[in-house]
N, C-alpha and C positions, 0 to 999 in steps of 0.2 A: 633477523626476523623478516619474513616476506609479507608484504601487504598487498601485492598485486592481485590476489584472488579473493579478497574480502569484498563482499557485496554490501551495499548500503541497505539499511533496514528502512526502506521506503516503499510505499504503495506504488506499484507500476502505473496505475491509472490516475490517481489523484496527486501523486508526488508527496503526500504527507509523510512526515517522519516523526521522530521522537520529540517530546517536549521536556524541558528542564523544569525542575521544581525542587521542593524541599520535603523531607520526611520530618515529622514533628513527634518527639517523644512525649511521654506523660509529663516530664519536667520541662517541656517546651524547648528542648534542645533541637536545633535544626541541623540536618545533614543533607547535602546535595544529593539529588536522585534524578534519574532519567526515566521518564514515563514512555515506554515503548508502545508502538501500535500493535494491535492484535493481528499480525500478518499470517496469512494462510497461502500456501502454494496450491494453485488450482489450474486445471486444464479446462479450456472453454472451446467449443466448436463455433467457428464463425462461418455461417452459411454463405455470406456474400463472397468470401474469399475461398470457400470450400477447404478450410484447413483448421487444425487444432493448434491452439496457442496456450502456452503455460505462462501464467502471470502470478506475481506475488501481490495479493490484494488484502486489504484490511477486512475485518468482519462487517464493518459498516458499508464498504464498497460492495461486498458480496450480496448484502441485502438489496442494495440499489440495482445490481445486475439481475437479481431474481425478480425485481419489480418491473424494470424497464426493458430488460433484455441486453445481451452483450453488445449487439450491433449499435443500439442507441447510445449506450454508455461510451463505447469507443469513439463514436462519431462526435459526441459532446466533448470528450477529452481532447480529441484532435483539434476541435474548434477553439477550446480554451488554451491549448498548448501545454497541457499538464502531463501528457502521455510520455512516460520515461522509456518505454520499450517500443521498438519498431514492430507494429502489428498491422 
């Protein structure tokens, strides 16, 4: 089995990934479960660099981009050091 082409399920801007937790049945039995991020693959136009970039972003990050703009969000992520992709 080859694992070299499996990508991590992480937000490219915030770096957030899955959380671990438990599912609870009616009889209160617990089973381990992974809560995945709501990731979307989107293309964004960055006017400062005059190019299109494809990023995997969560729905929450997408709302932030719609509010602040892609340039401001990328600048903030570079400053924090959370940017996973070279943009």
